[in-house]
MISE-893246 format. One record per atom (N, C-alpha, C): residue in one letter; x negated, y, z. Coordinates in steps of 0.05 Angstrom, whole numbers, padded with zeros to 5 digits, always signed. Each point is the difference from the previous one (the first is absolute). Last residue first. Layout:
% MISE-893246
AXYZ
...
This chain:
% MISE-893246
Q+03016-00289+00195
Q-00005+00016+00031
Q+00036-00003+00004
K-00018-00018-00096
K-00017-00026+00040
K-00001+00007+00013
K+00022+00069-00056
K+00018-00019+00000
K-00013-00033+00015
G-00077+00068-00011
G+00028+00011+00019
G+00035-00013-00002
F-00099+00000-00043
F+00004-00021+00021
F+00030+00003+00010
L-00044+00050-00071
L-00008-00027+00002
L+00014-00020+00014
R+00010+00090-00007
R+00023+00000-00024
R-00017-00036+00010
D-00031+00055+00058
D+00022-00011+00003
D+00018-00006-00015
I-00089+00012-00008
I+00006-00026+00027
I+00031+00006-00010
I-00031+00077-00048
I-00011-00018+00001
I+00007-00031+00012
L+00022+00080+00036
L+00015-00008-00017
L+00000-00018-00023
T-00071+00036+00067
T+00025-00028+00008
T+00028+00003-00014
I-00091+00035-00024
I+00008-00023+00004
I+00009-00021+00008
A+00009+00100-00015
A-00001-00022-00021
A-00005-00025+00007
G-00021+00054+00078
G+00041+00000-00007
G-00001-00016-00032
D-00078+00021+00041
D+00011-00018+00008
D+00024-00008-00006
G-00045+00070-00031
G+00001-00023-00022
G-00002-00030+00022
S-00004+00081+00042
S+00026+00009-00020
S-00001-00022-00017
V-00064+00004+00068
V+00029-00005+00015
V+00011-00007-00030
N-00085+00023-00010
N+00002-00029+00002
N+00030-00005+00008
C-00024+00092-00030
C+00004-00028-00022
C+00004-00025+00006
A-00024+00080+00071
A+00028-00007-00004
A+00012-00017-00038
P-00091-00010+00045
P+00025+00001+00025
P+00033-00002-00013
G-00083+00051-00046
G+00000-00035-00007
G+00020-00016+00021
Y+00001+00099+00003
Y+00009-00021-00030
Y-00007-00024-00008
G-00034+00059+00088
G+00024-00013-00006
G+00019-00010-00025
D-00099+00038+00032
D+00012-00026+00003
D+00024-00013-00004
L-00066+00076-00023
L+00020+00000-00008
L+00007-00020+00003
A-00080+00017+00022
A+00001+00016-00010
A+00028+00009-00001
L-00039-00083+00017
L+00015+00013+00030
L-00001+00024-00011
Y-00044-00044-00067
Y+00027-00011+00002
Y-00001+00012+00024
I-00064+00040-00025
I+00019+00008-00021
I+00014-00028+00007
T-00068+00000+00059
T+00014+00024+00000
T+00011-00004-00016
M-00039-00076-00003
M+00022-00001+00026
M+00012+00023-00003
M-00069-00012-00064
M+00027-00014-00011
M+00017-00006+00030
L-00078+00039+00011
L+00005+00021-00013
L+00034-00014-00012
A-00057-00047+00051
A+00000+00014+00012
A+00018+00024-00008
S-00035-00075-00037
S+00029-00010+00011
S+00008+00029+00016
Q-00088+00015-00046
Q+00027-00010-00018
Q+00026-00002+00007
E-00088+00005+00059
E+00017+00028-00008
E+00028-00007-00016
P-00044-00067+00025
P+00014+00007+00013
P+00013+00011-00008
S-00019-00059-00079
S-00017+00019+00029
S+00020+00011+00016
F+00039-00066-00072
F-00001+00017+00006
F-00027+00009+00016
G+00038-00075-00071
G-00041+00005+00015
G+00010+00026+00009
L+00073-00064-00028
L-00005+00023-00011
L-00033+00012+00008
I+00028-00071+00049
I-00003-00010-00032
I-00010+00026-00014
S-00018-00004+00094
S+00004-00028-00006
S-00003-00008-00031
E+00033+00081+00036
E-00029+00015+00011
E-00008-00025-00021
L+00089+00005+00003
L-00008+00023-00012
L-00036+00001+00002
L+00048-00055+00052
L+00015-00017-00028
L-00017+00027-00011
G+00004+00018+00092
G-00013-00028-00012
G+00001-00008-00026
I+00064+00066+00040
I-00028+00015-00012
I-00033-00025-00002
S+00107-00006+00010
S-00017-00007-00037
S-00028+00016+00007
A+00064-00015+00078
A-00002-00018-00011
A-00014-00002-00022
M+00018+00084+00044
M-00015-00016+00002
M-00012-00028-00007
L+00069+00048-00042
L-00023+00015-00014
L-00021-00012+00018
V+00084-00026+00021
V-00012-00013-00027
V-00023+00005-00009
G+00047+00037+00078
G-00025-00019-00001
G+00004-00012-00020
G+00041+00095+00042
G-00030-00013-00024
G-00009-00023-00002
M+00062-00009+00074
M-00002+00028-00008
M-00034+00001-00020
V+00063-00077+00037
V-00022+00006+00001
V-00003+00026-00022
G+00070-00065+00001
G-00001+00001+00026
G-00023+00021+00005
P-00009-00061-00074
P+00017+00001+00011
P-00004+00018+00025
A-00069-00039-00061
A+00001+00042-00005
A+00031-00002+00029
A-00050-00086-00043
A-00005+00003+00030
A+00012+00022+00000
V+00004-00030-00080
V+00016-00015+00017
V+00000+00011+00033
A-00053+00014-00075
A+00035+00018+00005
A+00009-00005+00017
S-00069-00055-00044
S-00013+00022+00023
S+00026+00022+00007
V+00023-00062-00074
V-00008-00004+00019
V-00004+00015+00011
G-00001+00048-00068
G+00028+00000+00005
G+00002-00038+00019
Q-00098+00027-00024
Q+00013+00021+00014
Q+00041-00004+00006
L-00055-00044-00056
L-00010-00007+00027
L+00013+00017+00020
L+00007+00007-00100
L+00023-00025+00017
L-00015-00003+00025
V-00031+00072-00035
V+00026+00003-00012
V+00010-00023+00026
F-00093-00007-00026
F+00008+00021+00032
F+00028+00006+00003
N-00027-00048-00082
N-00011-00010+00027
N+00008+00008+00024
A+00009+00047-00083
A+00016-00019+00009
A-00003-00017+00023
F-00062+00059-00027
F+00017+00022+00013
F+00027-00026-00004
L-00078-00046-00041
L-00006+00017+00037
L+00022+00011+00010
A+00004-00019-00081
A-00004-00016-00003
A+00002+00000+00031
I-00006+00077-00049
I+00033-00008-00006
I-00003-00027+00023
D-00080+00074+00011
D+00016-00025-00016
D+00015-00009+00004
I-00060+00082+00002
I+00032-00001+00009
I+00002-00023-00008
N-00100+00055+00035
N+00007-00020-00013
N+00036-00010+00001
M-00032+00102+00038
M-00002-00033+00007
M+00007-00021-00024
G-00004+00098+00020
G-00018-00003-00020
G+00003-00043-00008
S+00042+00061+00074
S-00027-00006+00009
S-00011-00003-00040
M+00088+00026-00004
M-00010+00021+00011
M-00035-00008+00012
Y+00064-00063-00031
Y-00002+00017-00019
Y-00024+00021+00004
M+00018-00056+00067
M-00004-00006-00016
M-00025+00017-00014
V+00087+00026+00045
V-00029+00002+00024
V-00019-00010-00020
A+00085-00009-00026
A-00015+00035-00015
A-00025-00004+00024
F+00045-00082+00006
F-00017-00006-00028
F-00002+00038-00009
S+00047-00030+00081
S-00031-00008-00003
S-00007+00001-00021
T+00090+00052+00018
T-00033+00004+00014
T-00031-00025-00010
T+00090-00028-00024
T-00009+00023-00021
T-00026+00009+00007
A+00032-00079+00031
A-00023-00001-00010
A-00006+00035-00018
L+00046-00010+00089
L-00026-00011+00002
L-00002+00003-00038
K+00082+00028+00013
K-00014+00018+00017
K-00035-00016-00009
I+00069-00058-00030
I+00005+00020-00008
I-00035+00020+00004
T+00032-00068+00049
T-00016-00001-00011
T-00015+00015-00017
S+00071+00022+00067
S-00028+00002-00001
S-00020-00012-00011
G+00087-00013-00025
G-00006+00037+00004
G-00032+00002+00005
C+00039-00099-00002
C-00004+00026-00020
C-00010+00017+00008
M+00025-00074+00058
M-00019+00035+00005
M-00004+00007-00028
H+00056-00076+00053
H-00004+00004-00025
H-00003+00026+00007
V+00001-00064+00067
V-00006-00017-00020
V-00012+00021-00023
T+00066+00023+00071
T-00039-00025+00016
T-00020-00001-00018
S+00096+00030-00007
S-00026+00030+00004
S-00024-00008+00021
C+00070-00054-00045
C-00016+00017-00011
C-00019+00011+00010
L+00051-00050+00051
L-00021-00010-00004
L-00009+00012-00032
P+00079+00039+00045
P-00023-00001+00017
P-00030-00017-00009
V+00079+00003-00061
V-00014+00033+00010
V-00025-00009+00012
T+00062-00075-00014
T-00025+00006-00025
T-00015+00025+00007
F+00080-00039+00053
F-00023-00018+00003
F-00025+00017-00022
E+00078+00045+00020
E-00013-00001+00021
E-00023-00019+00000
A+00057+00013-00082
A-00029+00030+00006
A-00003-00012+00019
I+00067-00065-00021
I-00034+00000-00018
I-00023+00017+00012
E+00075-00003+00045
E-00004-00010+00005
E-00029-00008-00019
R+00065+00060-00025
R-00010+00005+00030
R-00017-00017+00012
R+00024+00008-00109
R+00014-00011+00019
R-00015+00000+00031
V+00007+00078-00084
V-00013-00028+00006
V+00017-00004+00032
K+00008+00087-00059
K+00025-00024+00008
K-00028-00028-00009
N-00036+00087+00023
N-00003-00009-00022
N+00024-00031-00011
K-00009+00059+00088
K+00016+00012-00027
K+00006-00008-00031
L-00062-00040+00078
L+00029-00015-00008
L+00016+00017-00019
T-00092+00029+00015
T+00000-00029-00025
T+00036-00007+00008
C-00028+00079+00063
C+00001+00004-00029
C+00004-00024-00015
D-00012-00020+00091
D+00019+00017-00015
D+00016+00008-00034
L-00083-00041+00030
L+00024-00026+00003
L+00014+00008-00003
T-00069+00063+00012
T+00003-00015-00024
T+00025-00013-00012
V-00018+00048+00080
V+00018+00016-00019
V-00008-00012-00022
P-00029-00052+00070
P+00021+00008+00003
P+00007+00014-00021
I-00096-00026+00005
I+00029-00015-00006
I+00025+00003+00007
V-00089+00050+00008
V+00035+00009-00025
V+00013-00023+00010
A-00084-00007+00037
A+00013+00018+00021
A+00024+00010-00015
S-00061-00056-00046
S+00015-00020+00030
S+00007+00028+00007
S-00043+00038-00067
S+00016-00027-00014
S+00017+00002+00025
S-00061+00088+00016
S-00005-00023+00000
S+00029-00023-00014
C-00018+00097+00001
C-00022-00014-00007
C+00002-00020+00013
I+00060+00079+00007
I-00016-00019+00018
I-00018-00009-00003
S+00048+00056-00064
S-00007+00009+00020
S-00010-00015+00018
F+00019-00035-00081
F-00021+00014-00005
F-00009+00010+00024
G+00074-00055-00002
G-00037-00024+00004
G-00007+00018-00002
T+00076+00024-00012
T-00004+00008+00034
T-00017-00005+00003
L+00034+00012-00081
L-00013+00022-00001
L-00007-00004+00043
Y+00030-00068-00063
Y-00010+00004+00004
Y-00022+00034+00009
A+00084-00045+00021
A-00022-00024+00008
A-00025+00016-00006
P+00076+00047-00031
P+00008+00007+00026
P-00037-00006+00011
I+00031-00027-00095
I-00025+00013+00006
I+00002+00013+00035
I+00054-00072-00047
I-00027-00001-00002
I-00024+00021+00014
N+00086+00007-00050
N+00011-00007+00033
N-00028-00011+00017
W-00007+00010-00090
W-00005+00036+00001
W+00019-00014+00032
L-00026-00062-00060
L-00032+00011+00006
L+00013+00018+00019
C+00074-00049-00034
C-00019-00013+00025
C-00027+00018+00004
R+00053+00032-00068
R+00007+00007+00018
R-00009-00017+00034
F-00035-00009-00087
F-00004+00013+00008
F+00013+00017+00021
P+00006-00077-00043
P-00033-00006+00021
P+00004+00031+00011
N+00102-00069-00029
N-00029+00028-00003
N-00009+00003+00004
K+00013-00094+00000
K+00016+00027+00012
K-00011+00018-00007
K-00019-00103-00012
K+00031+00009-00015
K+00006+00022+00012
A-00085-00048+00026
A+00023-00004+00007
A+00041+00017-00013
I-00098-00008-00032
I+00001-00019+00008
I+00036-00011+00012
V-00037+00083-00034
V+00013-00014-00027
V+00006-00031+00015
G-00023+00069+00058
G+00021+00004-00016
G+00009-00023-00018
A-00081-00007+00039
A+00010-00008+00008
A+00024+00007-00002
I-00061+00035-00051
I-00003-00025+00000
I+00022-00022+00009
I-00006+00103+00009
I+00009-00011-00023
I-00006-00028-00003
Y-00035+00037+00079
Y+00031+00008-00005
Y+00016-00017-00026
Q-00097+00003+00012
Q+00012-00020+00005
Q+00024+00005+00002
L-00037+00075-00055
L-00007-00024-00002
L+00012-00030+00018
V-00009+00085+00045
V+00026+00005-00032
V-00004-00040-00015
L-00061+00018+00076
L+00025-00001+00012
L+00012-00004-00027
Y-00082+00032-00027
Y+00008-00032-00004
Y+00031-00010+00017
L-00026+00094-00020
L+00008-00014-00014
L+00010-00034+00004
I-00033+00050+00079
I+00028+00010-00011
I+00003-00010-00029
S-00091-00014+00024
S+00026-00008+00023
S+00020-00005-00006
I-00053+00054-00049
I-00007-00025-00002
I+00018-00013+00009
G-00014+00077+00025
G+00018-00008-00027
G-00008-00024-00009
V-00045+00030+00090
V+00031+00004-00010
V+00018-00009-00016
G-00102+00002-00017
G+00012-00026+00013
G+00036+00007+00009
T-00058+00069-00044
T+00006-00016-00019
T+00022-00036+00025
A-00030+00079+00048
A+00029+00010-00016
A+00002-00024-00013
I-00076-00008+00047
I+00025+00002+00020
I+00024+00007-00021
V-00077+00021-00044
V-00002-00035+00004
V+00022-00010+00025
K-00033+00098-00010
K+00010-00016-00036
K+00012-00028+00004
V-00035+00039+00075
V+00034+00017-00010
V+00007-00023-00022
G-00095-00011+00019
G+00023-00011+00027
G+00032+00004-00010
T-00080+00042-00039
T+00017-00015-00011
T+00009-00020+00009
G-00027+00083+00033
G+00014+00002-00018
G+00004-00021-00010
M-00048-00007+00073
M+00025-00004+00007
M+00009+00018-00031
V-00090-00040-00005
V+00020-00012+00012
V+00028+00017+00009
T-00063+00058-00041
T-00007-00031-00013
T+00028-00017+00012
A-00035+00078+00057
A+00027-00006-00015
A-00001-00003-00026
L-00051-00022+00078
L+00027-00006+00000
L+00016+00003-00022
Q-00103-00002+00017
Q+00018-00021-00017
Q+00033+00003-00002
G-00083+00034+00046
G+00007+00015-00019
G+00015-00015-00014
S-00041-00005+00090
S-00012-00007-00012
S+00005+00008-00030
A+00050+00008+00074
A-00028+00024+00005
A-00014-00015-00024
S+00083-00032+00007
S+00007+00032-00014
S-00039+00013+00010
M+00018-00103+00009
M+00013+00008-00030
M-00003+00039-00006
E-00002-00038+00088
E-00031-00003-00006
E+00000+00009-00041
C+00081+00012+00061
C-00021+00011+00007
C-00027-00003-00022
M+00079-00053+00003
M-00004+00022-00028
M-00025+00019+00009
M+00001-00086+00052
M-00001+00002-00033
M+00002+00022-00011
T+00024+00008+00085
T-00024-00004-00003
T-00004-00005-00032
F+00086-00009+00019
F-00011+00029+00013
F-00028+00000-00014
I+00039-00083-00004
I+00012+00026-00023
I-00006+00007+00004
Y-00009-00049+00082
Y-00022-00008-00029
Y-00002+00015-00028
F+00074+00024+00069
F-00030+00010+00006
F-00023-00014-00011
P+00089-00024-00012
P+00002+00029-00017
P-00033+00013+00007
L+00021-00089+00039
L-00007+00001-00041
L-00004+00016-00008
L+00017-00029+00094
L-00027+00011-00009
L+00005-00002-00027
P+00069-00034+00033
P-00002+00020+00013
P-00023+00027+00002
I+00018-00095-00038
I+00015+00008-00011
I-00011+00033+00006
I-00049-00070+00036
I-00007+00007-00021
I+00026+00020-00019
V+00016-00027+00095
V-00029+00008-00004
V-00015+00019-00018
R+00099-00038+00027
R-00015+00013+00023
R-00028+00003-00006
E+00049-00052-00067
E+00016+00029+00012
E-00007+00012+00012
I-00050-00075-00022
I+00007+00020-00020
I+00011+00014-00004
T-00005-00064+00069
T-00029+00019-00005
T+00001+00017-00019
L+00078-00050+00018
L+00000+00017+00026
L-00029+00015-00006
K+00006-00069-00058
K+00023+00023-00011
K+00007+00008+00029
V-00054-00075+00010
V-00008+00013-00019
V+00014+00033-00006
I+00036-00060+00068
I-00025+00015+00008
I-00015+00020-00017
A+00065-00055-00024
A+00018+00012+00016
A-00026+00036+00000
G-00021-00090-00042
G+00008+00019-00007
G+00012+00025+00007
F-00020-00082+00051
F-00024+00011-00012
F+00017+00026-00013
E+00059-00038+00034
E-00016+00007+00022
E-00024+00008-00013
D+00036-00058-00056
D+00031+00029-00001
D-00024+00009+00022
F-00031-00066-00016
F-00014+00020-00027
F+00022+00013+00008
G+00013-00070+00059
G-00034+00014+00006
G-00003+00026-00018
R+00089-00057-00018
R-00004+00028+00037
R-00027+00007+00000
K-00004-00075-00065
K+00028+00025-00007
K-00009+00041+00025
L-00037-00097+00018
L-00019+00017-00018
L+00016+00020-00006
A+00057-00052+00050
A-00029+00009+00013
A-00013+00018-00018
E+00063-00057-00028
E+00011+00027+00002
E-00019+00013+00020
S+00007-00064-00076
S-00013+00001+00016
S+00010+00025+00005
Q+00020-00064-00073
Q+00023+00023+00021
Q-00018+00012+00024
T-00024-00037-00082
T-00009-00016+00024
T+00019+00011+00021
F+00006+00032-00096
F-00003-00032+00002
F+00000-00003+00028
I-00012+00088-00012
I+00023+00000+00000
I+00016-00034+00000
I-00089+00043+00020
I+00013-00009+00012
I+00025-00018+00011
G-00058+00021-00079
G-00001-00031+00023
G+00021+00001+00016
I-00015+00069-00050
I+00011-00019-00019
I+00008-00023+00020
G-00053+00080+00036
G+00029-00002-00008
G+00013-00030-00010
V-00095+00002+00004
V+00010+00006+00016
V+00032-00003+00012
M-00043+00027-00087
M-00013-00045+00004
M+00029-00008+00033
F-00011+00091-00043
F+00027-00018-00005
F-00002-00020+00004
S-00065+00048+00037
S+00022+00022+00012
S+00026-00024-00012
L-00087-00028-00036
L+00004+00009+00033
L+00035+00011+00008
V-00043+00023-00076
V+00011-00022+00002
V-00007-00011+00009
L-00012+00096+00002
L+00028-00006-00005
L+00009-00028-00006
A-00093+00025+00037
A+00026+00012+00023
A+00031-00024-00016
T-00077+00018-00051
T+00000-00030+00014
T+00020-00004+00018
L-00014+00076-00053
L+00004-00022-00006
L+00011-00030+00009
I-00034+00070+00043
I+00022+00022-00012
I+00004-00035-00012
D-00092-00014+00055
D+00014+00029-00021
D+00030-00013-00004
C-00044-00022+00100
C-00002+00002-00024
C+00011+00012-00026
L-00017+00027+00099
L-00012-00011-00007
L-00001-00023-00022
P-00031+00097-00008
P+00023-00018+00014
P+00001-00030+00008
P-00068+00082+00015
P+00000-00024-00011
P+00025+00002+00000
I-00042+00075+00032
I+00014-00022+00017
I+00019-00009-00027
Q-00097+00075+00013
Q+00023-00008-00017
Q+00007-00018+00020
I-00040+00100-00001
I+00009-00034+00013
I+00014-00015-00013
N-00061+00097-00002
N+00006-00012-00014
N+00010-00036-00004
I-00029+00113+00046
I+00000-00021+00007
I+00019-00017-00028
F-00004+00089+00000
F-00022-00004+00015
F-00009-00025+00016
P+00040+00026-00105
P+00005-00006+00012
P-00018+00002+00027
E-00016+00056-00081
E-00004-00026+00012
E+00011-00003+00021
F+00025+00062-00101
F+00002-00005+00029
F-00011-00021+00018
S-00016+00063-00102
S+00012-00026+00004
S+00000-00002+00035
H+00022+00068-00077
H-00013+00003+00023
H-00005-00030+00012
A+00033+00020-00116
A+00000+00012+00035
A-00012-00019+00024
A-00015+00002-00101
A+00005+00027+00008
A+00005-00007+00029
Q+00015-00082-00039
Q-00017-00001-00003
Q-00021+00048+00011
A+00089-00040+00006
A-00012-00011+00002
A-00021+00003-00002
S+00050+00038-00054
S+00010+00016+00029
S-00027-00026+00014
P+00009-00029-00089
P-00028+00030+00012
P+00025+00004+00022
L+00035-00080-00003
L-00033+00003-00009
L-00009+00019+00004
L+00100-00012-00012
L-00011+00013+00028
L-00033-00011-00002
E+00057-00001-00076
E-00011+00011+00010
E-00002+00009+00028
G+00010-00074-00056
G-00037+00012+00001
G+00018+00027+00017
V+00059-00016-00074
V-00008-00024+00003
V-00024+00011+00015
E+00078+00071+00004
E-00014-00013-00012
E-00014-00020+00004
I+00112+00022+00002
I-00028+00005+00014
I-00019-00004-00016
Y+00077+00013-00032
Y-00006+00018+00009
Y-00013-00002+00024
H+00016-00064-00075
H+00007+00038-00014
H+00001+00020+00017
P-00008-00105+00034
P-00028+00009-00016
P+00007+00030-00014
L+00063-00048+00057
L-00012+00015+00002
L-00032+00011-00003
L+00086-00040-00057
L+00008+00017+00021
L-00028+00022+00011
E-00010-00093-00035
E+00014+00007-00015
E+00011+00026+00000
S-00038-00059+00065
S-00014-00005-00018
S+00002+00020-00014
S+00077+00000+00054
S-00040+00006+00004
S-00008+00007-00009
L+00068-00065-00021
L+00014+00029-00005
L-00030+00019+00014
G-00001-00097+00005
G-00010+00013-00015
G+00010+00027-00014
F-00012-00031+00086
F-00014-00002+00005
F+00003+00006-00044
A+00077-00011+00049
A-00023+00029+00010
A-00022-00001-00007
F+00052-00066-00023
F+00007+00013-00013
F-00014+00026+00012
F-00030-00080+00036
F-00001-00007-00034
F+00014+00032-00009
G+00024-00009+00085
G-00028+00003+00003
G-00011+00000-00036
A+00090-00026+00031
A-00011+00036+00001
A-00027-00005-00004
C+00027-00078-00002
C+00008+00005-00029
C-00005+00028-00004
I+00001-00054+00085
I-00040-00003-00024
I+00020+00016-00022
T+00071+00003+00066
T-00027+00017+00009
T-00024-00003-00023
S+00068-00048-00022
S+00016+00014-00002
S-00029+00028+00020
V+00001-00103+00002
V-00016+00008-00030
V+00013+00035+00002
Y+00018-00034+00086
Y-00022+00005-00016
Y-00015-00003-00022
S+00089-00002+00032
S-00016+00021+00012
S-00028+00005-00004
I+00047-00080-00033
I+00007+00034-00008
I-00007+00024+00008
V-00024-00085+00039
V-00009-00002-00019
V+00014+00021-00015
V+00040-00007+00077
V-00029+00002+00006
V-00011-00003-00027
V+00091-00006+00006
V-00014+00034+00017
V-00020-00010+00001
A+00023-00077-00029
A+00012+00008-00019
A-00012+00035-00001
L-00005-00076+00076
L-00021+00003-00023
L+00002+00022-00024
L+00074-00009+00058
L-00027+00013+00018
L-00020-00001-00030
M+00072-00032-00014
M+00006+00031-00012
M-00022+00003+00017
K-00003-00101+00007
K+00010+00015-00021
K+00000+00032-00001
G-00006-00022+00088
G+00000-00031-00017
G-00017+00022-00023
A+00020+00039+00090
A+00028-00013-00027
A-00005-00014-00026
G-00073+00034+00098
G+00024+00007-00027
G+00012-00015+00001
K-00079-00010+00051
K+00026-00014+00012
K+00020+00011-00019
G-00102+00002-00023
G+00017-00025+00007
G+00037-00005+00013
L-00064+00082+00000
L+00025-00004-00033
L+00008-00030+00001
N-00057+00034+00069
N+00027-00004+00007
N+00007-00001-00028
A-00090-00008-00002
A+00012-00023+00023
A+00039+00013-00003
I-00051+00061-00041
I-00002-00026-00024
I+00007-00017+00024
S-00013+00076+00031
S+00016+00015-00011
S+00014-00037-00010
P-00071+00000+00061
P+00023-00006+00014
P+00023+00000-00018
T-00089+00013-00040
T+00001-00032+00008
T+00021+00006+00011
V-00030+00088-00019
V+00018-00020-00021
V-00001-00028+00007
L-00025+00063+00066
L+00015+00017-00017
L+00014-00021-00022
G-00093-00012+00052
G+00030-00002+00013
G+00034+00000-00004
L-00087+00005-00060
L+00008-00026+00016
L+00027-00003+00027
V-00029+00078-00054
V+00000-00020-00026
V+00021-00021+00023
L-00051+00065+00042
L+00026+00012-00005
L+00003-00030-00019
L-00085-00014+00020
L+00021+00005+00023
L+00023+00004-00014
P-00059+00016-00060
P+00008-00019+00004
P+00019-00015+00024
V-00018+00099-00012
V+00010-00013-00015
V+00003-00028+00004
I-00055+00052+00056
I+00025+00004+00022
I+00021-00031-00025
F-00092+00032-00019
F-00001-00014+00021
F+00030-00008+00009
K-00018+00064-00057
K-00020-00027-00024
K+00012-00027+00021
L+00012+00092+00042
L+00027-00001-00016
L-00009-00025-00015
L-00064+00031+00061
L+00022-00008+00010
L+00013-00012-00013
Q-00071+00045-00036
Q-00009-00030+00009
Q+00023-00004+00004
A+00021+00091-00027
A+00005-00021-00008
A-00025-00029-00006
F-00009+00064+00061
F+00035-00008+00001
F+00007-00022-00024
I-00091+00040+00019
I+00008-00029+00014
I+00042+00000+00000
V-00041+00066-00050
V-00019-00028+00010
V+00006-00007+00004
N+00041+00081+00014
N+00017-00003-00017
N-00011-00039-00026
F-00045+00056+00085
F+00043-00017+00012
F-00008-00013-00025
T-00076+00054-00014
T-00008-00028+00005
T+00027-00024+00021
K+00012+00088-00054
K-00015-00016-00011
K+00002-00026+00016
F+00011+00071+00048
F+00019-00010-00013
F-00002-00021-00022
A-00080+00039+00028
A+00017-00007+00027
A+00029-00012-00019
R-00044+00055-00049
R-00014-00024+00012
R+00013-00026+00023
V+00030+00095-00017
V-00009-00020-00035
V-00005-00028+00004
L-00023+00068+00074
L+00038+00000-00006
L-00001-00023-00021
L-00080+00047-00004
L+00003-00029+00027
L+00021-00019+00005
E-00005+00078-00074
E-00025-00034+00003
E+00020-00019+00020
P+00056+00086+00004
P-00035-00001-00010
P-00006-00030-00002
A+00089+00065-00039
A-00007-00030+00026
A-00034-00010-00006
I+00074+00052-00049
I-00021+00020+00013
I-00009-00018+00019
L+00053-00037-00069
L-00008+00033-00019
L-00021+00004+00024
G+00059-00070+00025
G-00034-00010-00013
G-00002+00020-00006
L+00074+00016+00031
L-00019-00013+00031
L-00017-00003-00019
L+00063+00014-00047
L-00009+00024+00005
L-00019-00013+00015
S+00039-00071-00025
S+00000+00017-00021
S-00016+00019+00009
G+00043-00053+00059
G-00026-00005-00006
G-00014+00010-00016
I+00085+00028+00025
I-00017+00007+00018
I-00024-00011-00008
F+00063-00035-00058
F+00001+00034-00001
F-00023+00020+00021
I+00026-00105-00003
I-00010+00017-00025
I-00012+00032-00005
A+00057-00040+00075
A-00036-00015+00002
A-00017+00015-00028
I+00094+00017+00016
I-00021+00019+00019
I-00031-00015-00008
L+00070-00067-00049
L-00006+00031-00007
L-00010+00025+00012
V+00023-00085+00031
V-00032+00007-00021
V+00000+00025-00009
K+00060+00001+00065
K-00021-00019+00016
K-00021+00004-00022
P+00103-00001-00028
P-00019+00028+00009
P-00035-00001+00015
F+00037-00080-00031
F+00001+00012-00025
F-00016+00019+00011
L+00021-00062+00081
L-00020-00001-00031
L-00013+00030-00025
G+00075+00024+00078
G-00009-00029-00018
G-00023+00004+00004
L+00039+00043+00080
L-00013+00012-00028
L+00001-00029-00012
K+00065+00019+00083
K-00029-00017-00002
K-00004+00014-00022
K+00074+00043+00075
K-00006-00023-00025
K-00033+00008-00009
K+00054-00010+00093
K-00011+00021-00016
K-00012-00019-00025
K+00086+00000+00077
K-00015-00025-00016
K-00020+00023-00020
M+00048+00049+00083
M+00010-00018-00026
M-00024-00025-00007
């Protein structure tokens, strides 16, 4: 019989639990060894993110040239607008809600009182370029491939993307639970755990509530445009939401999303075009997770939260999310560079961000795929009769 493998979510939970307990009794030498791995892995993440953008965003843009003209453009534009609106929506609600039950600078007192651990070695792995350079280069090359019809260059980036994707799936993602384990162990040993874990539950609950509210708004807008009952359409999409919640992947839920979307009486040819495309360009739920969690980390760290700076992060994150399809945790991986280069996150803050983000990974993809159904309703209304 085929062995059943643990998913990323249960592995993260196990890592959090064991790391929290071990940190209470682990000797300093062991904690320093874990810290050494933590530092090296953080450097590896910095190195791989620009390559992920180059290898996955570039062929994705090149493939858009083979689509269906105006309908393709409409899907991409609506998806991007929905994604960035989700980020601003999450930022607005988070800034209103979270200050009521988390404290500004909450992490600072525990950090000052905590015992610090130094790694045995501190290796620097500088990336080939920063994340913004990778994004601009991806767009330049991707659009260039569309106009020049360069099959050789496209094939080269497809193969390079496959290598990067293989590295993410076989190295980065399998090591993520251990990375979180080492961080939790250090936090527990240094006395910071109670503050972080207590706050993490509040942040996750806030993110889930914001994502559900955003879905309701999406379907109300789509229902008005498509002249259909939005709540009936939202009810029909629930199986896709639950599937996305359980398997934590937008791309893997495409068959279920397609079946649920057809129950809303959209044309099959429209749904078969829109749903797979949206799974690669529409990341509203993942953006809500990022915006809510990053705001919480910044607020707890006592950082200055500049609205213009956060807007810059949301706008660029909506583009970098194109690198996410087919890679578990891909949106987070593609956004780490932006967190550090734009919002000024330290490696420790990025690690904390990853812990809270991955502690309940499913609600982001669940919101993504459910929102795909709303976009399909709009596209069916705009282009269905022409088809």
